[in-house]
C-alpha positions in Angstrom: 0.0 0.0 0.0 2.8 2.4 0.9 4.5 1.6 -2.4 1.3 2.4 -4.3 1.0 5.8 -2.5 4.6 6.6 -3.2 4.2 5.7 -6.8 1.1 7.9 -7.1 2.9 10.8 -5.6 5.9 10.5 -7.7 7.7 7.5 -6.4 9.8 9.4 -4.0 9.8 9.3 -0.2 10.9 13.0 0.3 7.8 14.2 -1.7 5.5 12.4 0.7 7.1 14.1 3.6 7.0 17.4 1.9 3.3 17.1 1.3 2.7 16.0 4.9 4.7 18.8 6.3 3.0 21.4 4.0 -0.4 20.1 5.1 0.5 20.2 8.8 1.7 23.8 8.5 -1.4 24.9 6.7 -3.7 23.0 9.2 -1.9 24.2 12.3 -1.9 27.9 11.1 -5.6 28.0 10.5 -6.6 26.1 13.6 -4.3 28.2 15.8 -5.8 31.4 14.5 -9.4 30.2 15.1 -8.6 28.8 18.5 -6.9 32.1 19.4 -10.0 34.0 18.4 -12.1 31.7 20.5 -9.9 32.2 23.6 -9.7 36.0 23.1 -13.5 36.2 22.9 -14.0 34.4 26.2 -11.4 36.3 28.0 -12.5 39.7 26.9 -16.2 38.9 27.6 -15.2 38.1 31.1 -13.3 41.4 31.3 -16.3 43.3 30.0 -18.4 41.6 32.7 -16.0 42.6 35.4 -16.0 46.2 34.0 -19.8 46.4 34.4 -19.5 45.2 38.0 -16.9 47.9 38.8 -17.9 51.0 36.8 -21.3 52.5 35.9 -22.4 51.8 32.3 -26.1 52.9 32.7 -27.1 56.5 33.0 -29.8 56.4 35.6 -31.1 59.9 34.7 -31.5 59.0 31.1 -32.2 55.3 31.6 -29.7 54.5 28.8 -26.6 52.5 28.4 -23.3 54.2 27.6 -22.7 54.1 23.8 -19.0 53.6 24.3 -19.7 50.4 26.3 -22.3 49.2 23.9 -19.8 49.3 21.0 -17.4 47.2 23.0 -20.0 44.6 24.1 -21.6 44.2 20.7 -18.2 43.8 19.0 -17.7 40.5 20.9 -21.3 39.3 20.7 -22.4 40.4 17.2 -21.9 37.0 15.6 -23.5 35.1 18.5 -27.2 34.4 18.2 -28.9 35.6 21.4 -32.4 35.2 22.8 -33.4 38.7 22.1 -31.9 39.0 18.6 -35.2 39.4 16.9 -36.8 41.5 19.6 -37.2 45.3 20.0 -33.9 47.0 19.4 -34.7 49.8 21.8 -34.7 47.2 24.7 -31.0 47.0 24.3 -30.5 50.7 25.2 -33.3 51.5 27.7 -34.7 50.0 30.8 -31.7 47.7 31.5 -29.8 47.5 34.8 -26.2 46.5 35.2 -27.5 43.1 36.4 -29.4 42.6 33.1 -26.3 43.4 31.1 -24.2 41.0 33.1 -26.9 38.3 32.5 -26.7 39.0 28.7 -22.9 38.7 28.8 -23.1 35.4 30.7 -25.5 34.1 28.1 -23.1 35.0 25.3 -20.3 33.3 27.2 -22.3 30.1 27.6 -23.1 30.1 23.9 -19.4 30.3 22.9 -18.0 28.2 25.7 -17.1 25.2 23.5 -14.5 25.3 20.7 -15.5 24.9 17.1 -19.0 26.2 17.7 -21.2 27.5 14.8 -19.3 30.7 14.4 -15.9 28.9 14.5 -17.1 26.4 11.8 -18.2 29.2 9.5 -14.8 30.8 9.9 -13.1 27.5 9.2 -15.0 27.1 5.9 -14.0 30.7 4.9 -10.4 29.8 5.7 -10.2 26.9 3.3 -8.8 29.0 0.4 -6.1 30.4 2.7 -5.3 26.9 3.9 -5.1 25.6 0.3 -2.8 28.4 -0.8 -0.5 27.9 2.2 -0.4 24.1 1.5 0.5 24.7 -2.2 3.1 27.4 -1.3 4.9 25.2 1.2 4.8 22.3 -1.2 6.6 24.4 -3.8 9.0 25.9 -1.2 10.0 22.6 0.5 10.3 20.5 -2.6 13.6 20.0 -4.3 13.8 21.1 -7.9 15.2 17.8 -9.1 12.1 16.2 -7.7 10.0 18.8 -9.6 11.6 18.3 -13.0 9.6 16.2 -15.4 12.7 14.2 -16.3 13.1 13.1 -12.7 11.1 10.7 -10.6 8.4 13.2 -9.6 6.2 14.0 -12.6 3.2 14.9 -10.5 3.9 18.6 -10.2 4.2 20.5 -13.5 7.2 22.7 -13.7 7.8 23.4 -17.4 4.8 25.5 -18.3 3.9 28.8 -20.1 4.6 30.8 -16.9 8.1 29.4 -16.3 9.5 28.8 -19.7 6.9 29.8 -22.3 8.0 32.0 -25.2 11.8 31.3 -24.8 14.0 30.3 -27.7 17.2 28.6 -26.9 20.0 27.0 -29.0 19.4 23.3 -29.6 22.5 22.2 -27.9 21.8 24.0 -24.6 18.0 24.0 -24.7 17.5 21.4 -21.9 20.0 23.1 -19.5 18.7 26.6 -20.2 15.0 25.6 -19.8 15.8 23.9 -16.5 17.8 26.9 -15.3 15.0 29.3 -16.2 12.3 27.2 -14.6 14.3 26.9 -11.5 14.9 30.6 -11.3 11.2 31.4 -11.8 10.1 28.9 -9.2 12.7 30.1 -6.7 11.5 33.7 -7.1 7.9 32.4 -6.6 8.9 30.3 -3.5 10.8 33.2 -1.9 7.9 35.6 -2.6 5.5 33.0 -1.0 7.6 32.9 2.1 7.5 36.7 2.4 3.8 36.7 1.7 3.1 34.0 4.2 5.0 35.9 6.9 3.2 39.1 6.0 -0.2 37.3 6.2 0.6 35.9 9.6 1.5 39.4 10.8 -1.8 40.8 9.4 -3.9 38.0 10.7 -2.4 38.2 14.2 -2.9 41.9 14.3 -6.6 41.3 13.3 -6.8 38.7 16.0 -5.5 41.2 18.6 -8.4 43.5 17.9 -10.9 40.7 17.3 -11.2 41.5 13.6 -10.4 38.0 12.3 -13.3 37.0 10.0 -13.9 35.2 6.7 -13.0 38.3 4.6 -9.6 38.7 6.2 -8.8 35.0 5.5 -9.9 35.2 1.9 -8.1 38.5 1.4 -4.8 37.1 2.6 -5.2 34.1 0.4 -5.7 36.4 -2.6 -2.8 38.6 -1.7 -0.4 35.6 -1.5 -1.5 34.4 -4.9 -1.3 37.9 -6.4 2.2 38.5 -5.0 3.6 35.1 -6.1 2.2 35.3 -9.7 3.2 39.0 -10.1 6.8 38.4 -8.9 7.1 35.3 -11.2 5.8 37.2 -14.2 8.0 40.2 -13.4 11.1 38.0 -13.3 10.1 36.5 -16.7 9.9 40.1 -18.1 13.1 41.4 -16.5 15.4 38.5 -15.6 18.5 40.7 -16.0 18.0 43.7 -13.7 21.2 45.4 -15.0 19.3 45.9 -18.3 16.2 47.6 -16.7 17.0 50.9 -18.4 17.3 49.0 -21.8 14.4 46.7 -21.6 13.8 46.8 -25.3 17.3 45.6 -26.1 17.0 42.4 -24.1 17.4 39.5 -26.4 15.0 36.6 -26.1 17.8 34.1 -26.9 20.2 35.4 -24.2 21.7 32.7 -22.1 20.0 32.2 -18.7 22.3 32.7 -15.8 22.0 31.8 -12.1 19.4 33.7 -10.0 20.7 37.1 -8.9 20.8 37.8 -5.1 18.9 41.1 -5.8 16.0 39.1 -7.2 15.9 37.1 -4.0 15.6 40.4 -2.1 13.0 41.7 -4.5 10.9 38.5 -4.2 11.0 38.7 -0.4 10.0 42.4 -0.6 7.1 41.6 -2.9 5.9 39.0 -0.4 6.4 41.1 2.8 5.1 44.4 1.4 2.8 43.6 -1.6 0.7 46.7 -1.2 3.5 49.1 -0.5 5.6 47.9 -3.4 2.8 48.1 -5.9 1.8 51.6 -4.6 5.4 52.7 -4.8 5.6 51.6 -8.4 2.4 53.3 -9.3 3.4 56.6 -7.6 6.8 56.6 -9.4 5.2 55.8 -12.7 2.4 58.3 -12.2 4.9 61.1 -11.5 6.2 60.6 -15.1 2.8 60.8 -16.7 1.4 64.3 -16.8 -2.3 63.3 -17.5 -2.5 61.5 -14.1 -3.6 63.8 -11.2 -0.5 64.6 -9.1 -0.2 64.9 -5.3 0.7 68.2 -3.7 3.8 67.3 -1.8 5.0 70.7 -0.8 3.9 70.3 2.9 4.9 66.7 3.5 7.7 67.8 5.9 5.1 69.8 8.0 2.2 67.3 7.9 4.0 64.4 9.4 2.1 62.1 11.8 2.8 62.6 15.5 4.4 59.5 17.1 2.9 57.8 20.1 6.2 58.5 22.0 5.1 62.1 22.4 2.5 61.0 25.0 3.6 60.9 28.5 3.8 57.3 29.7 4.2 55.6 26.3 7.6 54.1 25.6 8.9 52.0 22.7 7.4 48.7 24.0 4.1 50.3 24.8 4.0 51.9 21.4 4.6 48.5 19.8 1.7 47.0 21.8 -0.6 49.8 20.8 0.3 49.4 17.1 -1.0 45.8 17.3 -4.4 47.4 17.9 -4.1 49.6 14.9 -3.1 52.7 16.9 -0.1 54.0 15.0 -0.1 57.7 15.8 -1.5 60.2 18.2 -4.5 61.0 16.1 -5.7 57.4 16.0 -5.1 57.2 19.8 -7.2 60.4 20.3 -10.2 58.8 18.5 -10.0 55.4 20.1 -12.7 54.1 22.5 -11.1 54.1 25.9 -13.1 51.1 27.2 -12.2 49.1 24.1 -8.5 50.0 24.6 -8.7 48.8 28.2 -10.4 45.5 27.2 -8.1 44.7 24.3 -4.8 45.6 26.0 -3.2 44.9 29.4 -3.5 48.6 30.4 -5.9 49.8 33.0 -8.9 52.0 32.4 -7.4 55.0 34.2 -4.2 54.7 32.1 -6.1 54.5 28.8 -8.3 57.5 29.7 -5.1 59.5 30.6 -3.4 58.6 27.3 -6.4 59.4 25.2 -7.0 62.7 27.0 -3.3 63.7 26.3 -3.7 62.7 22.6 -6.8 64.8 22.2 -5.0 67.8 23.6 -2.0 67.2 21.3 -4.3 66.8 18.2 -6.1 70.1 18.9 -3.2 72.4 19.8 -0.4 70.7 17.9 2.8 69.0 19.1 4.7 72.2 19.8 2.0 73.8 21.9 1.2 70.5 23.6 4.8 70.2 24.9 4.7 73.9 26.0 1.4 73.4 27.9 2.9 70.4 29.6 5.5 72.8 31.2 2.6 74.8 32.6 1.1 71.7 34.3 -1.5 71.1 31.6 -1.2 67.5 30.3 -4.7 66.6 29.0 -7.7 68.1 27.3 -9.5 68.2 30.6 -6.6 70.0 32.3 -6.9 72.7 29.8 -10.7 72.8 30.1 -10.6 73.0 33.9 -7.9 75.7 33.7 -9.9 77.9 31.3 -13.5 77.3 32.3 -13.7 75.9 35.9 -15.0 78.4 38.5 -16.0 80.9 35.8 -18.4 82.6 38.2 -16.3 83.3 41.3 -17.6 84.8 44.5 -14.8 87.4 44.9 -13.3 89.9 42.5 -9.8 89.0 43.6 -10.4 85.4 42.6 -11.9 86.4 39.3 -8.8 88.5 38.5 -6.5 85.6 39.3 -8.5 83.3 37.1 -8.5 85.9 34.3 -4.8 86.2 34.6 -4.3 82.5 34.0 -6.6 82.7 31.0 -4.3 85.3 29.5 -1.3 83.2 30.2 -2.8 80.2 28.4 -4.0 82.4 25.6 -0.4 83.4 25.0 0.6 79.7 24.7 -2.3 78.7 22.5 -1.7 81.6 20.1 2.1 81.2 20.0 3.6 80.9 16.5 5.0 77.4 16.0 7.5 75.9 13.6 5.0 74.3 11.3 2.9 77.5 11.3 5.9 79.6 10.2 7.1 77.2 7.5 3.7 76.4 6.1 3.0 80.2 5.8 6.4 80.6 4.0 5.8 77.7 1.6 2.2 78.5 0.9 0.9 81.1 -1.5 -1.7 82.1 1.0 -0.5 84.9 3.4 -1.8 86.3 6.6 -3.6 89.6 6.3 -4.1 92.1 9.1 -5.2 95.8 9.3 -2.3 98.2 9.6 -1.9 101.3 11.6 -3.0 103.4 8.7 -6.1 101.4 8.1 -4.7 99.5 5.1 -4.6 95.7 4.9 -1.1 94.3 4.8 0.6 90.9 4.5 2.5 89.7 7.6 4.4 86.6 8.7 3.3 84.1 11.3 5.0 85.8 14.2 3.4 89.2 13.5 0.0 87.6 12.9 0.1 85.8 16.3 1.0 89.1 18.0 -1.8 90.8 16.3 -4.3 88.0 17.2 -3.3 88.0 20.9 -3.5 91.9 21.0 -6.9 91.8 19.4 -8.5 89.7 22.1 -6.6 91.4 24.9 -8.2 94.9 24.9 -9.5 94.2 28.4 -8.9 91.4 30.8 -12.6 90.4 30.7 -12.5 90.2 26.9 -9.3 88.2 26.9 -10.7 85.7 29.4 -14.0 85.3 27.6 -12.3 84.9 24.2 -10.0 82.1 25.4 -13.0 80.4 27.1 -14.8 80.7 23.8 -11.8 79.0 22.1 -12.1 76.2 24.7 -15.8 75.8 24.0 -15.2 74.7 20.4 -12.1 72.8 21.2 -14.1 70.7 23.7 -17.1 70.3 21.4 -15.9 67.2 19.6 -17.5 63.8 19.6 -14.4 62.0 20.8 -13.9 64.5 23.6 -17.6 64.3 24.6 -17.3 60.5 24.8 -14.3 60.7 27.0 -15.8 63.4 29.1 -18.8 61.3 29.8 -16.7 58.3 30.8 -14.5 60.7 33.0 -17.6 62.0 34.8 -19.1 58.5 35.2 -15.9 57.2 36.9 -15.5 60.4 38.9 -19.0 60.1 40.3 -18.4 56.4 41.2 -15.3 57.3 43.2 -17.5 59.5 45.4 -16.9 62.6 47.5 -13.9 61.0 49.3 -11.9 61.4 46.0 -12.4 65.2 45.7 -9.8 66.2 48.3 -7.5 64.9 51.0 -9.2 64.4 54.3 -7.8 66.9 56.9 -5.6 65.4 59.6 -7.9 66.5 62.5 -10.8 64.7 60.9 -8.7 61.6 60.4 -7.8 61.7 64.1 -11.4 62.2 65.1 -12.5 59.2 63.0 -9.7 57.1 64.4 -10.6 58.0 68.0 -14.3 57.4 67.4 -14.2 53.6 68.1 -12.4 54.1 71.4 -14.9 56.7 72.5 -17.7 54.4 71.6 -16.2 51.7 73.8 
């Protein structure tokens, strides 16, 4: 029986082990991803349940559940059929207590407690194309070329075909050797590209797994990307086997002798696999810049429109930044718009830490990195620090206290209206100029520094005007959906902490409470 199987597969023992190993790798890859998704769902549903027990998620005044929490809960229960799935949708947002929410979460956990449930099986079926592509790729990569050659003992895998050697014209005396060399080069480029594409797909799928975004589409997409990358690199090698002649493509002779595979092509094949989208986009951008009928990009301000790295946030180091990037948070803007509850559930960081980071990021996005770092020197770290500094205690009881608050408003107005490096350079590069009225009543063009001085002078005619103007600035800075969401969560947690969190208890009161039990005795 074993002899018959070996004969059917090509009559060679190594081929059987190659197929077995390729099958095991494809099977383990798919099952590990699906099992990881199953484990992540259960763990995070339990974390969501614990969050409900600890912090308020229902607004008692409005009798409604926090939208931020609902987004997190439904993300991990959307593909699980519940008892109330066909019921009134409004019942999920009103008239529910925290105990009801905990009961719903427990029902979701019970429906997904066993591995390979209905949802897992649907994902397994959707992962079949990816599994087949991985199996075929590793079969190609792990097979020896001598075993693949039709003249050898393994004729089951076609090697000499239109993709590998079609269209070539060799001399009669060297045709067999040249055809074999060309086929080996094409298949080597394809195998190296597959290895890069497989590693790239694992990175993508694990990242999707981290944010619970692993679904049938992601599996099919990665299977398609691997196939596209492998076929594109193989075809590109057929078109340009000699990279030294790229500038003279037309002069390449079809009967030129085939040489060994260049090390540069090995690197290019790996690059096509690891960065398929980036490589193709790079080629299109470079080609598009040479064609005047394609709409071009305005790249004058690239230097001053760079993304702000996560390291700018106080408390985020290199390793924390790497962990956040796994959740798709690659810069300060994406952190500023992230759901703080979801960030707490999907990362090992606490809710207070995530709220603090997002509040810092929102301030940085609004005022810019330069002013954000300046405000930090004035003890303003977050968007709520700035809001409290400019708007808290607006109606004071004493005129002295009002004057002190107005003085701080003017100090922060000077920081918020300070000219920054990007502001100066953008104004210099742009054709648009700042216009202000001159002393003689005529409008004149000025630079960023003079414009900032004029703007600060304009709102500073009186201390009251300056204070109200900067408070007006804070009104529209804080009127943002992401800031509103974070403010609601901030207030909910603050109210749960109670009055004891507002200020330190005086020493005499601590002594009185400590002595109370002795007195009672």
